[in-house]
C-alpha positions in Angstrom: 12.3 -22.7 -22.3 12.5 -26.3 -21.1 11.1 -26.6 -17.6 11.7 -30.4 -17.3 10.4 -31.8 -14.0 9.3 -28.3 -13.0 6.6 -28.5 -15.6 4.7 -30.8 -13.2 4.4 -28.1 -10.6 1.1 -26.5 -11.8 -1.0 -29.8 -11.9 0.7 -31.2 -8.8 0.0 -28.0 -6.9 -3.6 -28.1 -8.1 -4.0 -31.7 -6.9 -2.3 -31.0 -3.5 -4.3 -27.9 -2.9 -7.5 -29.7 -3.9 -6.7 -32.4 -1.4 -5.9 -29.8 1.4 -8.7 -27.3 0.8 -11.3 -29.9 -0.6 -12.2 -27.2 -3.1 -11.2 -27.5 -6.7 -11.7 -23.9 -7.7 -8.9 -22.2 -5.8 -6.7 -25.2 -6.5 -7.2 -24.9 -10.3 -6.7 -21.1 -10.2 -3.4 -21.6 -8.2 -2.2 -24.0 -10.8 -3.0 -21.5 -13.6 -1.3 -18.7 -11.8 1.8 -20.7 -10.9 2.2 -21.9 -14.5 1.8 -18.3 -15.8 4.3 -17.1 -13.3 6.8 -19.7 -14.4 6.3 -18.7 -18.1 7.0 -15.1 -17.2 10.4 -15.7 -15.5 8.8 -16.4 -12.1 7.4 -12.9 -11.8 4.2 -13.4 -9.7 2.6 -10.1 -10.7 3.1 -10.8 -14.4 1.8 -14.3 -13.7 -1.4 -12.9 -12.2 -1.9 -10.6 -15.2 -1.1 -13.4 -17.7 -3.4 -15.8 -15.9 -6.3 -13.7 -17.2 -4.9 -12.1 -20.3 -3.1 -15.1 -21.8 -5.2 -18.1 -20.5 -8.6 -17.5 -18.8 -10.0 -14.8 -21.0 -8.9 -16.4 -24.3 -10.2 -19.7 -23.3 -13.6 -18.4 -22.2 -13.8 -16.0 -25.2 -13.2 -18.7 -27.8 -16.4 -19.4 -29.8 -16.3 -23.1 -29.1 -15.9 -22.5 -25.4 -18.8 -20.1 -25.4 -20.9 -22.7 -27.1 -20.1 -25.2 -24.3 -20.9 -22.7 -21.6 -24.3 -21.9 -23.3 -25.4 -25.5 -23.7 -24.4 -26.2 -20.0 -26.7 -23.3 -19.1 -29.5 -24.7 -21.3 -29.3 -28.0 -19.6 -29.7 -26.2 -16.3 -32.8 -24.6 -17.7 -34.2 -27.9 -18.9 -33.7 -29.5 -15.5 -35.3 -26.6 -13.7 -38.5 -27.0 -15.8 -38.5 -30.8 -15.4 -38.3 -30.3 -11.7 -41.0 -27.7 -11.7 -43.5 -29.7 -13.8 -43.0 -32.9 -11.7 -42.9 -35.5 -14.4 -40.4 -37.6 -12.4 -42.9 -37.8 -9.5 -45.5 -39.1 -11.9 -43.2 -41.8 -13.2 -42.4 -42.9 -9.6 -46.0 -43.0 -8.7 -46.8 -45.2 -11.7 -43.9 -47.6 -10.8 -44.9 -47.7 -7.1 -48.4 -49.0 -7.9 -46.9 -52.2 -9.2 -44.6 -52.9 -6.3 -45.5 -55.9 -4.1 -42.2 -56.9 -2.4 -39.0 -55.5 -1.0 -37.2 -56.8 -4.1 -39.7 -55.0 -6.3 -39.3 -51.8 -4.4 -35.5 -51.9 -4.7 -35.7 -52.9 -8.4 -38.1 -50.1 -9.2 -35.8 -47.6 -7.5 -32.9 -48.9 -9.6 -35.0 -48.6 -12.8 -36.1 -45.1 -11.9 -32.5 -44.1 -11.2 -31.5 -45.4 -14.7 -34.4 -43.5 -16.3 -33.2 -40.2 -15.0 -29.8 -40.4 -16.8 -29.5 -36.7 -17.6 -28.4 -35.1 -14.3 -26.9 -36.6 -11.1 -28.2 -34.0 -8.6 -31.7 -34.1 -9.9 -31.4 -37.9 -9.9 -30.1 -38.2 -6.4 -32.8 -36.0 -4.8 -35.7 -37.0 -7.0 -35.3 -40.8 -6.9 -34.6 -40.9 -3.2 -37.4 -38.6 -2.1 -40.2 -40.0 -4.3 -39.3 -43.7 -3.9 -38.8 -43.4 -0.1 -42.5 -44.0 0.7 -42.4 -47.1 -1.4 -39.3 -48.6 0.1 -40.4 -47.6 3.6 -43.6 -49.6 3.1 -41.6 -52.7 2.0 -39.2 -52.3 5.0 -36.2 -51.5 2.9 -33.5 -49.8 5.0 -32.8 -46.1 4.3 -29.1 -47.1 3.9 -30.1 -49.5 1.1 -32.2 -46.8 -0.6 -29.3 -44.3 -0.4 -26.9 -46.9 -1.9 -29.2 -47.7 -4.9 -29.7 -43.9 -5.5 -26.0 -43.1 -5.2 -24.7 -46.0 -7.3 -27.1 -45.3 -10.2 -27.0 -41.5 -10.3 -23.4 -40.6 -11.3 -22.6 -43.8 -13.3 -25.6 -43.6 -15.5 -24.8 -39.9 -16.3 -21.6 -41.1 -18.0 -23.3 -44.1 -19.7 -26.3 -42.3 -21.1 -26.3 -40.6 -24.6 -26.5 -37.1 -23.1 -26.4 -35.5 -19.7 -25.0 -32.5 -17.8 -21.9 -34.7 -17.2 -21.6 -35.4 -21.0 -21.6 -31.7 -21.9 -19.1 -31.0 -19.2 -16.6 -33.7 -20.3 -17.1 -32.8 -23.9 -15.8 -29.4 -23.0 -12.7 -30.9 -21.5 -12.1 -33.3 -24.4 -12.7 -30.6 -27.0 -10.1 -28.3 -25.3 -7.5 -31.1 -25.5 -8.3 -31.7 -29.2 -7.3 -28.1 -29.8 -4.1 -28.4 -27.8 -3.1 -31.7 -29.4 -4.2 -30.7 -32.9 -6.7 -33.5 -33.2 -9.7 -33.2 -35.5 -12.9 -35.1 -34.7 -16.1 -35.0 -32.8 -15.7 -34.6 -29.0 -19.2 -36.2 -28.7 -18.3 -39.3 -30.6 -15.1 -39.5 -28.6 -17.2 -39.6 -25.5 -19.5 -42.2 -27.0 -16.5 -44.5 -27.7 -15.4 -44.2 -24.0 -18.6 -45.9 -22.8 -17.5 -49.5 -23.3 -14.3 -48.8 -21.4 -16.0 -47.1 -18.5 -15.6 -50.2 -16.4 -16.3 -49.0 -12.9 -19.6 -47.3 -13.9 -20.8 -50.4 -15.7 -19.8 -52.7 -12.9 -21.2 -50.5 -10.1 -24.7 -50.5 -11.8 -24.4 -54.3 -12.4 -23.5 -54.8 -8.7 -26.7 -52.9 -7.7 -28.7 -55.4 -9.8 -26.8 -58.4 -8.3 -27.4 -57.2 -4.7 -31.1 -56.6 -5.3 -32.2 -59.6 -7.4 -29.9 -62.2 -5.9 -30.2 -60.8 -2.4 -26.4 -60.9 -1.9 -26.1 -58.2 0.7 -22.9 -58.2 2.8 -21.1 -56.2 5.4 -22.9 -53.3 7.3 -25.6 -53.2 4.6 -26.6 -56.8 5.4 -27.0 -55.8 9.1 -29.1 -52.8 8.1 -31.4 -54.8 5.9 -31.8 -57.5 8.5 -32.7 -54.8 11.1 -35.2 -53.1 8.8 -36.9 -56.2 7.6 -37.2 -58.1 10.9 -37.7 -55.2 13.3 -39.1 -52.6 11.0 -36.4 -50.1 11.9 -35.6 -48.3 8.7 -32.8 -46.4 10.6 -30.5 -47.6 13.3 -31.2 -46.3 16.8 -29.6 -42.9 17.3 -29.3 -42.2 13.5 -29.7 -38.6 12.3 -31.3 -38.7 8.9 -30.5 -35.9 6.4 -33.4 -33.8 5.3 -34.1 -33.0 1.6 -37.0 -30.6 2.2 -35.1 -27.5 1.4 -33.0 -28.9 -1.4 -35.9 -30.6 -3.3 -38.8 -28.2 -3.5 -40.6 -28.4 -6.8 -43.4 -26.1 -5.6 -46.2 -27.7 -7.6 -49.7 -26.6 -6.8 -51.4 -28.6 -4.1 -54.2 -29.8 -6.3 -52.0 -30.6 -9.3 -51.4 -34.2 -10.3 -48.0 -34.6 -12.0 -48.1 -36.1 -15.5 -45.5 -38.6 -16.9 -45.5 -36.8 -20.2 -44.0 -33.7 -18.5 -40.7 -35.5 -18.4 -41.0 -38.0 -21.2 -41.8 -35.6 -24.0 -38.9 -33.1 -23.4 -36.5 -36.0 -23.1 -37.7 -37.5 -26.3 -37.2 -34.1 -28.0 -33.7 -33.9 -26.4 -32.5 -37.3 -27.4 -34.4 -37.5 -30.7 -33.0 -34.3 -32.1 -29.4 -35.1 -31.6 -28.9 -37.7 -34.4 -30.5 -35.5 -37.2 -28.7 -32.4 -36.0 -25.4 -34.4 -36.1 -26.1 -35.4 -39.6 -27.1 -31.9 -40.7 -24.1 -30.2 -39.1 -21.9 -32.9 -40.5 -23.0 -32.2 -44.1 -25.4 -35.0 -44.7 -26.6 -35.9 -47.4 -23.6 -34.4 -49.3 -21.4 -36.5 -47.1 -22.1 -40.2 -46.3 -23.6 -41.2 -43.0 -20.4 -42.2 -41.2 -18.4 -39.1 -42.4 -21.2 -36.8 -41.4 -21.3 -38.1 -37.9 -17.6 -37.9 -37.6 -17.5 -34.3 -38.8 -20.6 -33.1 -36.9 -20.6 -30.0 -34.8 -21.4 -31.8 -31.6 -21.5 -28.8 -29.3 -23.9 -26.8 -31.5 -26.1 -29.9 -32.1 -26.5 -30.6 -28.4 -27.1 -26.9 -27.7 -30.0 -26.7 -30.2 -31.4 -30.0 -28.8 -31.2 -28.8 -25.2 -32.8 -25.4 -26.2 -35.7 -27.2 -28.0 -36.3 -29.6 -25.1 -36.3 -26.7 -22.6 -38.7 -24.8 -24.7 -41.1 -27.7 -25.0 -40.9 -28.3 -21.2 -41.6 -24.6 -20.6 -44.6 -24.5 -22.9 -46.0 -27.7 -21.5 -45.9 -26.2 -18.0 -47.5 -22.9 -19.2 -50.2 -24.8 -21.0 -51.0 -26.7 -17.8 -51.0 -23.3 -15.9 -48.3 -24.3 -13.6 -46.6 -20.9 -14.0 -47.0 -17.7 -16.0 -44.7 -16.5 -18.7 -43.1 -14.1 -16.3 -42.5 -16.9 -13.8 -41.1 -19.1 -16.7 -38.5 -16.4 -17.3 -37.5 -16.5 -13.7 -37.1 -20.3 -13.9 -34.8 -19.8 -16.9 -32.6 -17.5 -15.0 -32.5 -20.0 -12.1 -31.5 -22.8 -14.5 -28.6 -20.8 -15.8 -27.6 -19.8 -12.4 -27.6 -23.4 -11.2 -24.7 -24.2 -13.6 -22.4 -21.4 -12.2 -20.0 -23.9 -10.6 -19.7 -25.8 -13.8 -18.9 -22.6 -15.7 -16.1 -21.7 -13.3 -14.6 -25.2 -13.2 -14.6 -25.5 -17.0 -13.0 -22.1 -17.5 -10.2 -22.9 -15.1 -9.8 -26.5 -16.4 -9.4 -25.1 -20.0 -6.9 -22.6 -18.6 -4.7 -25.1 -16.7 -4.7 -27.3 -19.8 -3.3 -24.4 -21.9 -0.7 -23.7 -19.2 0.5 -27.3 -19.0 0.7 -27.3 -22.8 2.9 -24.2 -22.8 5.1 -25.7 -20.1 5.5 -29.0 -21.9 4.1 -31.0 -19.0 2.7 -33.8 -21.2 6.0 -34.1 -23.1 7.9 -34.5 -19.9 5.4 -37.1 -18.5 5.5 -39.1 -21.8 9.3 -39.2 -21.8 9.3 -40.2 -18.1 6.6 -42.9 -18.6 8.3 -44.3 -21.7 11.5 -44.9 -19.7 10.0 -46.2 -16.5 6.5 -47.6 -17.2 4.9 -50.0 -19.6 2.1 -48.5 -21.6 0.0 -51.4 -20.6 -0.4 -50.2 -17.0 -0.9 -46.5 -17.8 -4.8 -46.9 -17.8 -4.6 -48.6 -14.4 -2.4 -45.8 -13.0 -4.7 -43.2 -14.3 -7.7 -44.9 -12.7 -5.8 -45.2 -9.3 -4.7 -41.5 -9.3 -8.1 -40.3 -10.3 -9.7 -42.4 -7.5 -7.4 -40.8 -4.9 -8.1 -37.3 -6.1 -11.8 -37.8 -6.2 -11.9 -39.5 -2.8 -10.0 -36.7 -1.1 -11.7 -33.8 -2.9 -15.2 -35.3 -3.1 -15.7 -34.1 -6.6 -15.8 -36.0 -9.9 -16.0 -32.8 -11.9 -12.8 -31.4 -10.3 -11.1 -34.8 -10.9 -12.0 -34.8 -14.6 -10.8 -31.2 -14.9 -7.4 -32.0 -13.4 -6.8 -35.4 -14.9 -8.1 -35.2 -18.5 -5.5 -32.6 -19.6 -2.9 -35.1 -18.3 -4.4 -38.4 -19.5 -5.2 -37.4 -23.1 -1.7 -36.2 -24.1 -0.2 -39.2 -22.4 -2.4 -41.6 -24.3 -1.7 -39.9 -27.7 2.1 -39.8 -27.2 2.3 -43.4 -25.8 0.0 -44.8 -28.5 -2.6 -45.9 -25.9 -6.3 -45.8 -26.8 -7.5 -42.3 -26.0 -11.0 -43.7 -25.2 -9.5 -46.1 -22.6 -7.4 -43.3 -21.0 -10.4 -40.9 -20.8 -12.6 -43.7 -19.4 -10.0 -44.5 -16.8 -10.4 -40.9 -15.6 -14.2 -41.2 -15.6 -14.2 -44.5 -13.7 -11.6 -43.4 -11.2 -13.4 -40.2 -10.5 -16.7 -41.9 -9.9 -15.2 -44.7 -7.8 -13.4 -42.2 -5.5 -16.6 -40.1 -5.4 -18.6 -43.2 -4.2 -16.2 -43.8 -1.4 -15.8 -40.2 -0.2 -17.9 -38.9 2.7 -17.5 -35.3 1.4 -18.8 -36.1 -2.1 -21.7 -33.8 -3.1 -23.6 -36.7 -4.8 -23.0 -38.9 -1.8 -24.4 -36.2 0.5 -27.4 -35.6 -1.8 -28.1 -39.3 -2.0 -28.3 -39.4 1.8 -30.6 -36.3 1.8 -32.9 -37.7 -0.9 -33.2 -41.1 0.9 -33.4 -39.3 4.4 -30.6 -41.6 5.6 -28.0 -40.9 8.2 -25.1 -39.8 6.0 -22.3 -41.6 7.8 -24.4 -44.8 7.8 -24.8 -44.4 4.1 -21.0 -44.0 3.6 -20.2 -47.0 5.8 -22.7 -49.3 4.1 -21.8 -48.3 0.6 -18.0 -48.4 0.8 -17.7 -52.3 0.8 -19.9 -52.4 -2.3 -17.9 -49.6 -4.0 -14.6 -51.3 -3.3 -16.0 -54.6 -4.7 -16.8 -52.9 -8.0 -13.5 -50.9 -7.8 -11.3 -54.0 -7.4 -13.1 -55.6 -10.4 -12.6 -52.3 -12.3 -8.9 -52.3 -11.5 -8.5 -55.8 -13.1 -10.5 -54.7 -16.1 -8.2 -51.7 -16.7 -5.1 -53.9 -16.4 -6.5 -56.3 -18.9 -7.7 -53.6 -21.2 -4.2 -52.0 -21.1 -2.7 -55.3 -22.1 -5.2 -56.5 -24.7 -6.9 -53.3 -25.9 -10.2 -55.2 -25.8 -13.1 -53.7 -23.9 -15.0 -57.0 -24.3 -12.4 -59.2 -22.7 -11.7 -56.7 -20.0 -15.3 -56.1 -19.1 -16.0 -59.8 -19.2 -13.2 -60.5 -16.8 -14.4 -57.7 -14.5 -17.9 -59.1 -14.5 -16.7 -62.6 -13.5 -14.6 -61.2 -10.7 -17.4 -59.0 -9.6 -19.9 -61.9 -9.3 -17.3 -64.1 -7.6 -16.4 -61.4 -5.0 -20.1 -60.6 -4.3 -20.9 -64.3 -3.8 -17.9 -64.9 -1.5 -18.5 -61.7 0.5 -22.2 -62.6 0.9 -21.4 -66.1 2.2 -18.7 -64.8 4.6 -20.1 -61.4 5.6 -23.9 -61.7 4.9 -26.9 -62.0 7.2 -29.7 -64.0 5.5 -33.2 -62.6 6.0 -36.0 -65.2 6.7 -38.3 -65.7 3.7 -41.4 -64.6 5.6 -40.0 -61.1 6.0 -39.2 -60.8 2.3 -42.9 -61.1 1.5 -44.2 -58.6 4.0 -46.0 -55.5 2.7 -47.2 -54.1 5.9 -46.4 -50.4 6.3 -43.8 -49.5 8.9 -45.3 -47.5 11.7 
């Protein structure tokens, strides 16, 4: 049956409900149910039955899907052990001993945020809470701390080699490979999106520009002037968030965290992936490039995450931080922490199957070919993803809704699939950075103990600056296909905008305050 324009109903309903309810789970399920209802002659009861029997259960029960769900859980376990053993705190303590200025405190916070590339929640809470004492001493405003944390946590998770975000988007990419009949490595596909993930790159670059060139502007410039000259880390009347309940590593009082507790498991995690890729890809029978291209990325990352989690667990037991029985409880907690990811993935796979059955991608392609130049498709994907993320406050939900639309569109219109996926990534993170209801934005406020609304108000001008530069990058990439030219243009525009805004909207801080190291009372 040819549904025509009606094939857009499931994804549109999912987007609209996500915007209204600000919760992606019921929105995705409604999209699946509506699509199944349409397939079964608009019978809502058969649609409910088919939602599970034809779409959700087959997608979850597929061996590849089960692999994705398991390695998501194993990442949760790894993060739980890293949190318990306190390696991140040890790294922060080592960094803080070398800090002698406000610029140094901010730069160290940025560096620490980049180091913790494997999980955004862990990043937001850990970096903010452990670096707060350092930035407080150097009279860096809490708003600035929250901005640095927020603008490094999510972007670096999609620019690093492996993270909870990577395993999530691999699940979405792999599902579309099946629907589109594409063979290849979903992991290598993710890797090739990195040069096109313009907003993430520009957002991190802007953090560096703001810190090292001291080009603050807008409400942030006022906040920094207040903190540096008057010692007021928060504005009068501010209500800082508390991260006490959300970030409780429960380390023994007399225990000194060790850097190796985080470094060694991460070396195991990252170090095992290349050889496992080669092994699962048939090396040495196959040549190096072929082996990487044909590798079983999901199983490789699963084994690497399992080994890293095992090493982290044994290190904590060896240091007598917990017993074997307590370690088993931590494992359960780690798997449980990924429950939301499991649900979103299952529903995202299902709505992707529904839209494939309805011919949504074919309709969109035909419509776009008649009305839109392929060159601006990446730009449009970025804009739509930004709107969805801003109004829902979730990058994960945005990816789940947009990737099943963007990938078929890219394949059919002969657009770079890496560029289309990266446009979804960038749009999702940009909208997330601007949204006051974003989970990572809220956690960044909590970790930094900043007033949440103050954090949003001071960060939005910076996010928009990087966002405008990203828009131009996607337009140029759509026209040229070159990530180098597009990113280069974006960087030039970013620097120019930051300089102009600093000159027009800045508030210079006298040099004598930039060299103060007296603790704030």
